[in-house]
N, CA, C and O atoms as a GROMACS GRO file, in nm:
protein
  520
    1UNK      N    1  22.020  14.196  11.963
    1UNK     CA    2  21.959  14.200  12.158
    1UNK      C    3  21.922  14.250  12.218
    1UNK      O    4  21.999  14.344  12.240
    2UNK      N    5  21.787  14.263  12.310
    2UNK     CA    6  21.772  14.388  12.367
    2UNK      C    7  21.786  14.494  12.517
    2UNK      O    8  21.874  14.471  12.600
    3UNK      N    9  21.750  14.537  12.523
    3UNK     CA   10  21.749  14.637  12.600
    3UNK      C   11  21.735  14.576  12.812
    3UNK      O   12  21.621  14.563  12.857
    4UNK      N   13  21.868  14.548  12.914
    4UNK     CA   14  21.872  14.584  13.035
    4UNK      C   15  21.808  14.650  13.042
    4UNK      O   16  21.818  14.755  12.979
    5UNK      N   17  21.671  14.613  13.155
    5UNK     CA   18  21.674  14.754  13.277
    5UNK      C   19  21.518  14.742  13.351
    5UNK      O   20  21.475  14.628  13.336
    6UNK      N   21  21.447  14.807  13.408
    6UNK     CA   22  21.323  14.781  13.477
    6UNK      C   23  21.211  14.892  13.336
    6UNK      O   24  21.245  15.004  13.298
    7UNK      N   25  21.090  14.821  13.289
    7UNK     CA   26  20.952  14.750  13.223
    7UNK      C   27  20.857  14.814  13.325
    7UNK      O   28  20.856  14.756  13.434
    8UNK      N   29  20.785  14.910  13.315
    8UNK     CA   30  20.646  14.999  13.367
    8UNK      C   31  20.515  14.946  13.263
    8UNK      O   32  20.502  15.004  13.156
    9UNK      N   33  20.462  14.884  13.285
    9UNK     CA   34  20.330  14.824  13.224
    9UNK      C   35  20.184  14.906  13.230
    9UNK      O   36  20.123  14.843  13.317
   10UNK      N   37  20.108  14.999  13.190
   10UNK     CA   38  20.036  15.048  13.195
   10UNK      C   39  19.899  15.062  13.135
   10UNK      O   40  19.910  15.068  13.012
   11UNK      N   41  19.817  15.067  13.160
   11UNK     CA   42  19.643  15.057  13.127
   11UNK      C   43  19.606  15.227  13.014
   11UNK      O   44  19.640  15.334  13.065
   12UNK      N   45  19.558  15.228  12.914
   12UNK     CA   46  19.544  15.377  12.817
   12UNK      C   47  19.440  15.418  12.900
   12UNK      O   48  19.450  15.533  12.943
   13UNK      N   49  19.299  15.323  12.947
   13UNK     CA   50  19.273  15.431  12.983
   13UNK      C   51  19.188  15.408  13.113
   13UNK      O   52  19.102  15.488  13.149
   14UNK      N   53  19.215  15.302  13.175
   14UNK     CA   54  19.160  15.316  13.323
   14UNK      C   55  19.220  15.304  13.392
   14UNK      O   56  19.310  15.221  13.380
   15UNK      N   57  19.204  15.410  13.550
   15UNK     CA   58  19.306  15.430  13.666
   15UNK      C   59  19.266  15.311  13.780
   15UNK      O   60  19.147  15.282  13.796
   16UNK      N   61  19.322  15.275  13.823
   16UNK     CA   62  19.306  15.145  13.931
   16UNK      C   63  19.299  15.217  14.093
   16UNK      O   64  19.403  15.246  14.151
   17UNK      N   65  19.221  15.231  14.128
   17UNK     CA   66  19.196  15.300  14.269
   17UNK      C   67  19.252  15.246  14.388
   17UNK      O   68  19.204  15.175  14.477
   18UNK      N   69  19.370  15.296  14.370
   18UNK     CA   70  19.505  15.244  14.489
   18UNK      C   71  19.382  15.305  14.639
   18UNK      O   72  19.266  15.347  14.640
   19UNK      N   73  19.474  15.282  14.736
   19UNK     CA   74  19.434  15.287  14.848
   19UNK      C   75  19.432  15.426  14.832
   19UNK      O   76  19.332  15.498  14.829
   20UNK      N   77  19.609  15.476  14.819
   20UNK     CA   78  19.650  15.646  14.897
   20UNK      C   79  19.598  15.700  14.743
   20UNK      O   80  19.569  15.816  14.773
   21UNK      N   81  19.576  15.692  14.635
   21UNK     CA   82  19.556  15.756  14.445
   21UNK      C   83  19.547  15.606  14.401
   21UNK      O   84  19.591  15.497  14.436
   22UNK      N   85  19.458  15.663  14.296
   22UNK     CA   86  19.500  15.601  14.127
   22UNK      C   87  19.623  15.635  14.021
   22UNK      O   88  19.662  15.747  13.987
   23UNK      N   89  19.672  15.505  13.977
   23UNK     CA   90  19.723  15.455  13.895
   23UNK      C   91  19.687  15.440  13.762
   23UNK      O   92  19.578  15.412  13.713
   24UNK      N   93  19.801  15.463  13.708
   24UNK     CA   94  19.712  15.389  13.473
   24UNK      C   95  19.817  15.211  13.541
   24UNK      O   96  19.780  15.103  13.493
   25UNK      N   97  19.948  15.212  13.657
   25UNK     CA   98  20.043  15.175  13.681
   25UNK      C   99  19.991  15.040  13.698
   25UNK      O  100  19.884  15.027  13.758
   26UNK      N  101  20.049  14.942  13.655
   26UNK     CA  102  19.962  14.755  13.734
   26UNK      C  103  20.149  14.641  13.676
   26UNK      O  104  20.183  14.523  13.681
   27UNK      N  105  20.197  14.741  13.638
   27UNK     CA  106  20.285  14.600  13.647
   27UNK      C  107  20.467  14.757  13.656
   27UNK      O  108  20.502  14.869  13.618
   28UNK      N  109  20.523  14.602  13.755
   28UNK     CA  110  20.731  14.680  13.747
   28UNK      C  111  20.783  14.570  13.772
   28UNK      O  112  20.786  14.486  13.861
   29UNK      N  113  20.857  14.606  13.590
   29UNK     CA  114  20.907  14.489  13.592
   29UNK      C  115  21.034  14.516  13.534
   29UNK      O  116  21.095  14.622  13.525
   30UNK      N  117  21.076  14.341  13.476
   30UNK     CA  118  21.291  14.363  13.552
   30UNK      C  119  21.386  14.297  13.407
   30UNK      O  120  21.359  14.177  13.415
   31UNK      N  121  21.465  14.310  13.303
   31UNK     CA  122  21.474  14.192  13.254
   31UNK      C  123  21.618  14.249  13.396
   31UNK      O  124  21.646  14.327  13.487
   32UNK      N  125  21.662  14.131  13.315
   32UNK     CA  126  21.884  14.140  13.403
   32UNK      C  127  21.939  14.129  13.286
   32UNK      O  128  21.987  14.240  13.263
   33UNK      N  129  21.972  14.017  13.146
   33UNK     CA  130  22.013  14.025  13.124
   33UNK      C  131  21.944  13.995  12.917
   33UNK      O  132  21.837  13.942  12.885
   34UNK      N  133  22.045  14.048  12.828
   34UNK     CA  134  22.007  14.051  12.721
   34UNK      C  135  21.923  13.949  12.643
   34UNK      O  136  21.850  14.006  12.562
   35UNK      N  137  21.912  13.820  12.643
   35UNK     CA  138  21.895  13.728  12.628
   35UNK      C  139  21.734  13.799  12.640
   35UNK      O  140  21.667  13.868  12.564
   36UNK      N  141  21.713  13.750  12.760
   36UNK     CA  142  21.581  13.750  12.850
   36UNK      C  143  21.540  13.977  12.777
   36UNK      O  144  21.518  14.089  12.822
   37UNK      N  145  21.546  13.950  12.729
   37UNK     CA  146  21.562  14.156  12.706
   37UNK      C  147  21.404  14.146  12.734
   37UNK      O  148  21.319  14.057  12.734
   38UNK      N  149  21.412  14.351  12.770
   38UNK     CA  150  21.293  14.330  12.811
   38UNK      C  151  21.173  14.313  12.703
   38UNK      O  152  21.077  14.255  12.753
   39UNK      N  153  21.157  14.349  12.574
   39UNK     CA  154  21.177  14.333  12.462
   39UNK      C  155  21.074  14.101  12.476
   39UNK      O  156  20.978  14.030  12.445
   40UNK      N  157  21.193  14.108  12.538
   40UNK     CA  158  21.079  13.945  12.490
   40UNK      C  159  21.034  13.948  12.638
   40UNK      O  160  20.987  13.844  12.684
   41UNK      N  161  21.046  14.070  12.728
   41UNK     CA  162  20.975  13.917  12.910
   41UNK      C  163  20.801  14.068  12.898
   41UNK      O  164  20.718  14.076  12.989
   42UNK      N  165  20.795  14.176  12.742
   42UNK     CA  166  20.774  14.194  12.743
   42UNK      C  167  20.652  14.166  12.571
   42UNK      O  168  20.564  14.232  12.515
   43UNK      N  169  20.708  14.056  12.553
   43UNK     CA  170  20.638  13.993  12.430
   43UNK      C  171  20.545  13.925  12.546
   43UNK      O  172  20.435  13.967  12.582
   44UNK      N  173  20.635  13.779  12.612
   44UNK     CA  174  20.626  13.651  12.747
   44UNK      C  175  20.436  13.724  12.813
   44UNK      O  176  20.338  13.650  12.821
   45UNK      N  177  20.432  13.863  12.846
   45UNK     CA  178  20.294  13.868  12.864
   45UNK      C  179  20.198  13.952  12.805
   45UNK      O  180  20.082  13.976  12.837
   46UNK      N  181  20.268  13.992  12.712
   46UNK     CA  182  20.117  13.988  12.610
   46UNK      C  183  20.080  13.874  12.524
   46UNK      O  184  20.022  13.883  12.416
   47UNK      N  185  20.126  13.751  12.590
   47UNK     CA  186  20.046  13.704  12.523
   47UNK      C  187  20.029  13.609  12.537
   47UNK      O  188  19.976  13.531  12.457
   48UNK      N  189  20.093  13.576  12.701
   48UNK     CA  190  20.045  13.508  12.832
   48UNK      C  191  20.139  13.381  12.828
   48UNK      O  192  20.092  13.267  12.825
   49UNK      N  193  20.249  13.402  12.827
   49UNK     CA  194  20.319  13.333  12.804
   49UNK      C  195  20.391  13.294  12.981
   49UNK      O  196  20.432  13.193  13.038
   50UNK      N  197  20.371  13.466  13.023
   50UNK     CA  198  20.479  13.470  13.148
   50UNK      C  199  20.331  13.412  13.227
   50UNK      O  200  20.360  13.374  13.340
   51UNK      N  201  20.231  13.402  13.207
   51UNK     CA  202  20.118  13.315  13.315
   51UNK      C  203  20.086  13.424  13.406
   51UNK      O  204  20.000  13.388  13.486
   52UNK      N  205  20.134  13.578  13.426
   52UNK     CA  206  20.054  13.647  13.552
   52UNK      C  207  19.937  13.660  13.390
   52UNK      O  208  19.962  13.690  13.274
   53UNK      N  209  19.785  13.610  13.478
   53UNK     CA  210  19.670  13.606  13.559
   53UNK      C  211  19.574  13.746  13.495
   53UNK      O  212  19.494  13.745  13.402
   54UNK      N  213  19.626  13.877  13.596
   54UNK     CA  214  19.627  14.004  13.610
   54UNK      C  215  19.629  14.066  13.515
   54UNK      O  216  19.527  14.124  13.477
   55UNK      N  217  19.782  14.076  13.426
   55UNK     CA  218  19.828  14.072  13.270
   55UNK      C  219  19.729  14.068  13.171
   55UNK      O  220  19.672  14.153  13.103
   56UNK      N  221  19.722  13.916  13.183
   56UNK     CA  222  19.616  13.903  13.029
   56UNK      C  223  19.484  13.985  13.059
   56UNK      O  224  19.415  14.040  12.973
   57UNK      N  225  19.462  13.986  13.187
   57UNK     CA  226  19.315  14.032  13.223
   57UNK      C  227  19.230  14.115  13.124
   57UNK      O  228  19.140  14.096  13.043
   58UNK      N  229  19.324  14.242  13.185
   58UNK     CA  230  19.357  14.402  13.187
   58UNK      C  231  19.403  14.467  13.015
   58UNK      O  232  19.380  14.577  12.965
   59UNK      N  233  19.450  14.388  12.978
   59UNK     CA  234  19.507  14.350  12.797
   59UNK      C  235  19.433  14.338  12.731
   59UNK      O  236  19.410  14.424  12.645
   60UNK      N  237  19.336  14.182  12.746
   60UNK     CA  238  19.232  14.115  12.712
   60UNK      C  239  19.113  14.244  12.697
   60UNK      O  240  19.073  14.262  12.582
   61UNK      N  241  19.061  14.325  12.794
   61UNK     CA  242  18.974  14.441  12.824
   61UNK      C  243  18.980  14.585  12.810
   61UNK      O  244  18.899  14.671  12.775
   62UNK      N  245  19.150  14.585  12.862
   62UNK     CA  246  19.146  14.741  12.803
   62UNK      C  247  19.260  14.792  12.752
   62UNK      O  248  19.269  14.912  12.728
   63UNK      N  249  19.390  14.682  12.722
   63UNK     CA  250  19.510  14.758  12.681
   63UNK      C  251  19.612  14.768  12.675
   63UNK      O  252  19.624  14.832  12.780
   64UNK      N  253  19.704  14.762  12.641
   64UNK     CA  254  19.840  14.812  12.808
   64UNK      C  255  19.948  14.900  12.668
   64UNK      O  256  19.954  14.891  12.545
   65UNK      N  257  20.026  14.985  12.784
   65UNK     CA  258  20.117  15.004  12.674
   65UNK      C  259  20.274  15.013  12.840
   65UNK      O  260  20.269  14.959  12.951
   66UNK      N  261  20.329  15.058  12.810
   66UNK     CA  262  20.450  14.997  12.801
   66UNK      C  263  20.553  15.159  12.771
   66UNK      O  264  20.558  15.239  12.677
   67UNK      N  265  20.651  15.148  12.954
   67UNK     CA  266  20.770  15.235  12.886
   67UNK      C  267  20.873  15.101  13.017
   67UNK      O  268  20.820  15.003  13.069
   68UNK      N  269  21.088  15.165  13.045
   68UNK     CA  270  21.132  15.161  13.036
   68UNK      C  271  21.259  15.301  13.049
   68UNK      O  272  21.285  15.408  12.993
   69UNK      N  273  21.306  15.221  13.154
   69UNK     CA  274  21.411  15.239  13.207
   69UNK      C  275  21.548  15.226  13.172
   69UNK      O  276  21.611  15.154  13.250
   70UNK      N  277  21.598  15.263  13.098
   70UNK     CA  278  21.730  15.156  13.092
   70UNK      C  279  21.822  15.114  13.147
   70UNK      O  280  21.881  15.222  13.154
   71UNK      N  281  21.916  15.016  13.216
   71UNK     CA  282  21.980  14.965  13.317
   71UNK      C  283  22.147  15.136  13.286
   71UNK      O  284  22.195  15.218  13.364
   72UNK      N  285  22.167  15.112  13.166
   72UNK     CA  286  22.303  15.140  13.182
   72UNK      C  287  22.268  15.302  13.202
   72UNK      O  288  22.358  15.384  13.181
   73UNK      N  289  22.098  15.357  13.254
   73UNK     CA  290  22.051  15.490  13.276
   73UNK      C  291  22.100  15.468  13.455
   73UNK      O  292  22.194  15.515  13.520
   74UNK      N  293  21.993  15.381  13.488
   74UNK     CA  294  21.978  15.341  13.644
   74UNK      C  295  22.106  15.305  13.683
   74UNK      O  296  22.109  15.281  13.804
   75UNK      N  297  22.239  15.289  13.613
   75UNK     CA  298  22.349  15.222  13.740
   75UNK      C  299  22.437  15.340  13.770
   75UNK      O  300  22.544  15.328  13.829
   76UNK      N  301  22.364  15.515  13.705
   76UNK     CA  302  22.439  15.596  13.718
   76UNK      C  303  22.375  15.656  13.797
   76UNK      O  304  22.421  15.770  13.801
   77UNK      N  305  22.240  15.640  13.908
   77UNK     CA  306  22.196  15.691  13.962
   77UNK      C  307  22.204  15.650  14.034
   77UNK      O  308  22.249  15.709  14.132
   78UNK      N  309  22.149  15.449  14.041
   78UNK     CA  310  22.164  15.388  14.174
   78UNK      C  311  22.297  15.329  14.242
   78UNK      O  312  22.297  15.280  14.355
   79UNK      N  313  22.438  15.343  14.139
   79UNK     CA  314  22.530  15.312  14.127
   79UNK      C  315  22.551  15.156  14.232
   79UNK      O  316  22.606  15.138  14.340
   80UNK      N  317  22.487  15.078  14.151
   80UNK     CA  318  22.451  14.992  14.208
   80UNK      C  319  22.420  14.863  14.035
   80UNK      O  320  22.349  14.888  13.938
   81UNK      N  321  22.496  14.747  14.058
   81UNK     CA  322  22.568  14.646  13.984
   81UNK      C  323  22.447  14.499  14.046
   81UNK      O  324  22.456  14.376  14.045
   82UNK      N  325  22.318  14.618  14.105
   82UNK     CA  326  22.191  14.481  14.074
   82UNK      C  327  22.041  14.527  14.038
   82UNK      O  328  21.959  14.574  14.116
   83UNK      N  329  22.026  14.506  13.917
   83UNK     CA  330  21.905  14.558  13.869
   83UNK      C  331  21.796  14.511  13.976
   83UNK      O  332  21.719  14.601  14.007
   84UNK      N  333  21.776  14.394  14.037
   84UNK     CA  334  21.655  14.314  14.115
   84UNK      C  335  21.676  14.432  14.244
   84UNK      O  336  21.572  14.498  14.247
   85UNK      N  337  21.755  14.471  14.331
   85UNK     CA  338  21.765  14.564  14.397
   85UNK      C  339  21.691  14.684  14.344
   85UNK      O  340  21.574  14.682  14.384
   86UNK      N  341  21.717  14.781  14.273
   86UNK     CA  342  21.649  14.821  14.203
   86UNK      C  343  21.450  14.867  14.146
   86UNK      O  344  21.375  14.965  14.145
   87UNK      N  345  21.449  14.750  14.113
   87UNK     CA  346  21.322  14.724  14.111
   87UNK      C  347  21.248  14.671  14.214
   87UNK      O  348  21.131  14.634  14.204
   88UNK      N  349  21.298  14.668  14.286
   88UNK     CA  350  21.244  14.640  14.477
   88UNK      C  351  21.273  14.789  14.582
   88UNK      O  352  21.243  14.839  14.690
   89UNK      N  353  21.339  14.806  14.479
   89UNK     CA  354  21.346  15.022  14.565
   89UNK      C  355  21.216  15.080  14.484
   89UNK      O  356  21.124  15.130  14.549
   90UNK      N  357  21.208  15.072  14.341
   90UNK     CA  358  21.054  15.065  14.248
   90UNK      C  359  20.886  15.097  14.319
   90UNK      O  360  20.799  15.179  14.347
   91UNK      N  361  20.941  14.926  14.317
   91UNK     CA  362  20.793  14.871  14.319
   91UNK      C  363  20.787  14.848  14.497
   91UNK      O  364  20.728  14.752  14.547
   92UNK      N  365  20.862  14.955  14.580
   92UNK     CA  366  20.884  14.953  14.776
   92UNK      C  367  20.823  15.168  14.728
   92UNK      O  368  20.748  15.214  14.814
   93UNK      N  369  20.844  15.229  14.654
   93UNK     CA  370  20.835  15.379  14.648
   93UNK      C  371  20.706  15.397  14.691
   93UNK      O  372  20.641  15.436  14.788
   94UNK      N  373  20.686  15.312  14.479
   94UNK     CA  374  20.498  15.287  14.456
   94UNK      C  375  20.449  15.171  14.579
   94UNK      O  376  20.393  15.070  14.535
   95UNK      N  377  20.459  15.176  14.660
   95UNK     CA  378  20.353  15.127  14.772
   95UNK      C  379  20.400  15.205  14.928
   95UNK      O  380  20.328  15.172  15.023
   96UNK      N  381  20.454  15.252  14.942
   96UNK     CA  382  20.482  15.411  15.032
   96UNK      C  383  20.376  15.535  14.937
   96UNK      O  384  20.328  15.635  14.991
   97UNK      N  385  20.359  15.505  14.820
   97UNK     CA  386  20.295  15.653  14.780
   97UNK      C  387  20.127  15.657  14.752
   97UNK      O  388  20.046  15.744  14.780
   98UNK      N  389  20.108  15.516  14.681
   98UNK     CA  390  19.980  15.434  14.645
   98UNK      C  391  19.923  15.310  14.754
   98UNK      O  392  19.821  15.247  14.725
   99UNK      N  393  19.979  15.288  14.850
   99UNK     CA  394  19.856  15.255  14.957
   99UNK      C  395  19.912  14.997  14.912
   99UNK      O  396  19.879  14.892  14.967
  100UNK      N  397  19.951  15.012  14.859
  100UNK     CA  398  20.003  14.876  14.783
  100UNK      C  399  20.113  14.865  14.611
  100UNK      O  400  20.127  14.958  14.532
  101UNK      N  401  20.161  14.755  14.600
  101UNK     CA  402  20.207  14.708  14.572
  101UNK      C  403  20.095  14.713  14.362
  101UNK      O  404  19.986  14.669  14.326
  102UNK      N  405  20.191  14.779  14.301
  102UNK     CA  406  20.118  14.743  14.153
  102UNK      C  407  20.061  14.670  14.115
  102UNK      O  408  20.134  14.587  14.061
  103UNK      N  409  19.919  14.634  14.107
  103UNK     CA  410  19.817  14.517  14.094
  103UNK      C  411  19.822  14.394  14.057
  103UNK      O  412  19.758  14.288  14.059
  104UNK      N  413  19.983  14.474  14.000
  104UNK     CA  414  19.999  14.290  13.830
  104UNK      C  415  20.081  14.194  13.979
  104UNK      O  416  20.051  14.082  14.018
  105UNK      N  417  20.159  14.262  14.018
  105UNK     CA  418  20.279  14.234  14.109
  105UNK      C  419  20.242  14.132  14.170
  105UNK      O  420  20.122  14.128  14.197
  106UNK      N  421  20.332  14.013  14.215
  106UNK     CA  422  20.278  13.921  14.331
  106UNK      C  423  20.417  13.933  14.415
  106UNK      O  424  20.414  13.863  14.517
  107UNK      N  425  20.459  13.958  14.408
  107UNK     CA  426  20.606  13.954  14.459
  107UNK      C  427  20.681  14.016  14.383
  107UNK      O  428  20.671  14.032  14.262
  108UNK      N  429  20.853  14.097  14.543
  108UNK     CA  430  20.928  14.158  14.533
  108UNK      C  431  21.016  14.084  14.589
  108UNK      O  432  21.000  14.006  14.683
  109UNK      N  433  21.190  14.127  14.482
  109UNK     CA  434  21.282  14.141  14.602
  109UNK      C  435  21.340  14.186  14.734
  109UNK      O  436  21.350  14.306  14.761
  110UNK      N  437  21.374  14.106  14.803
  110UNK     CA  438  21.457  14.177  14.887
  110UNK      C  439  21.517  14.339  14.879
  110UNK      O  440  21.618  14.364  14.813
  111UNK      N  441  21.448  14.436  14.947
  111UNK     CA  442  21.453  14.554  14.953
  111UNK      C  443  21.649  14.520  14.987
  111UNK      O  444  21.699  14.480  15.091
  112UNK      N  445  21.684  14.538  14.919
  112UNK     CA  446  21.855  14.496  14.942
  112UNK      C  447  21.959  14.643  14.959
  112UNK      O  448  21.921  14.757  14.932
  113UNK      N  449  22.043  14.622  14.990
  113UNK     CA  450  22.194  14.794  15.077
  113UNK      C  451  22.182  14.849  14.902
  113UNK      O  452  22.209  14.782  14.802
  114UNK      N  453  22.118  15.040  14.912
  114UNK     CA  454  22.140  15.110  14.717
  114UNK      C  455  22.228  15.192  14.732
  114UNK      O  456  22.217  15.292  14.802
  115UNK      N  457  22.349  15.151  14.654
  115UNK     CA  458  22.425  15.323  14.689
  115UNK      C  459  22.378  15.483  14.704
  115UNK      O  460  22.422  15.588  14.752
  116UNK      N  461  22.276  15.440  14.641
  116UNK     CA  462  22.220  15.592  14.684
  116UNK      C  463  22.161  15.568  14.790
  116UNK      O  464  22.090  15.467  14.784
  117UNK      N  465  22.162  15.642  14.924
  117UNK     CA  466  22.041  15.641  14.997
  117UNK      C  467  21.900  15.688  15.000
  117UNK      O  468  21.875  15.807  14.984
  118UNK      N  469  21.767  15.565  15.028
  118UNK     CA  470  21.661  15.572  14.960
  118UNK      C  471  21.608  15.725  14.945
  118UNK      O  472  21.540  15.773  14.855
  119UNK      N  473  21.660  15.788  15.064
  119UNK     CA  474  21.535  15.959  15.143
  119UNK      C  475  21.630  16.038  15.052
  119UNK      O  476  21.616  16.154  15.089
  120UNK      N  477  21.728  16.035  14.944
  120UNK     CA  478  21.793  16.157  14.889
  120UNK      C  479  21.734  16.131  14.715
  120UNK      O  480  21.797  16.164  14.614
  121UNK      N  481  21.571  16.048  14.719
  121UNK     CA  482  21.592  15.968  14.562
  121UNK      C  483  21.445  15.996  14.513
  121UNK      O  484  21.378  15.893  14.500
  122UNK      N  485  21.393  16.091  14.489
  122UNK     CA  486  21.224  16.077  14.469
  122UNK      C  487  21.136  16.065  14.338
  122UNK      O  488  21.087  16.148  14.261
  123UNK      N  489  21.137  15.944  14.344
  123UNK     CA  490  21.051  15.927  14.225
  123UNK      C  491  20.960  15.946  14.201
  123UNK      O  492  20.865  15.910  14.271
  124UNK      N  493  20.942  16.047  14.027
  124UNK     CA  494  20.801  16.097  14.025
  124UNK      C  495  20.654  16.045  13.912
  124UNK      O  496  20.633  16.059  13.791
  125UNK      N  497  20.577  15.983  14.024
  125UNK     CA  498  20.483  15.963  13.956
  125UNK      C  499  20.385  15.937  13.818
  125UNK      O  500  20.328  15.851  13.753
  126UNK      N  501  20.415  16.089  13.830
  126UNK     CA  502  20.262  16.133  13.765
  126UNK      C  503  20.210  16.081  13.619
  126UNK      O  504  20.095  16.077  13.573
  127UNK      N  505  20.347  16.040  13.556
  127UNK     CA  506  20.323  15.971  13.417
  127UNK      C  507  20.223  15.908  13.419
  127UNK      O  508  20.136  15.909  13.332
  128UNK      N  509  20.225  15.832  13.544
  128UNK     CA  510  20.130  15.773  13.500
  128UNK      C  511  19.960  15.767  13.569
  128UNK      O  512  19.880  15.674  13.560
  129UNK      N  513  19.948  15.863  13.619
  129UNK     CA  514  19.863  15.941  13.654
  129UNK      C  515  19.856  15.970  13.810
  129UNK      O  516  19.967  15.957  13.862
  130UNK      N  517  19.750  16.008  13.905
  130UNK     CA  518  19.797  15.985  14.011
  130UNK      C  519  19.795  16.115  14.113
  130UNK      O  520  19.841  16.105  14.227
   0.00000   0.00000   0.00000
């Protein structure tokens, strides 16, 4: 079986000019179960089975990289059992710092109540440039 958690898809050599800053990050996703693991989700994106036309196009033209954060690590920080809320927190934080959601994310979950206060967490997005 595979990993559960958040995964981040980013471009190898292209920065996206978001309104507030540039970044190679194009997608934030999640895996909520070992059956639908991060590896399976990434294979679906790479093969086109996810039907995310943005990811398919960027992969053909620029190539993709990915990284992930395991849910076992995240639950120690957020002390929340809900991976969807954690994903939404990351999407909202990115949107606040870059001026929009990652270009290939076309939706987000509802911003739920996290055990940690939002203002006490700081995500450093520099890994993806910007």
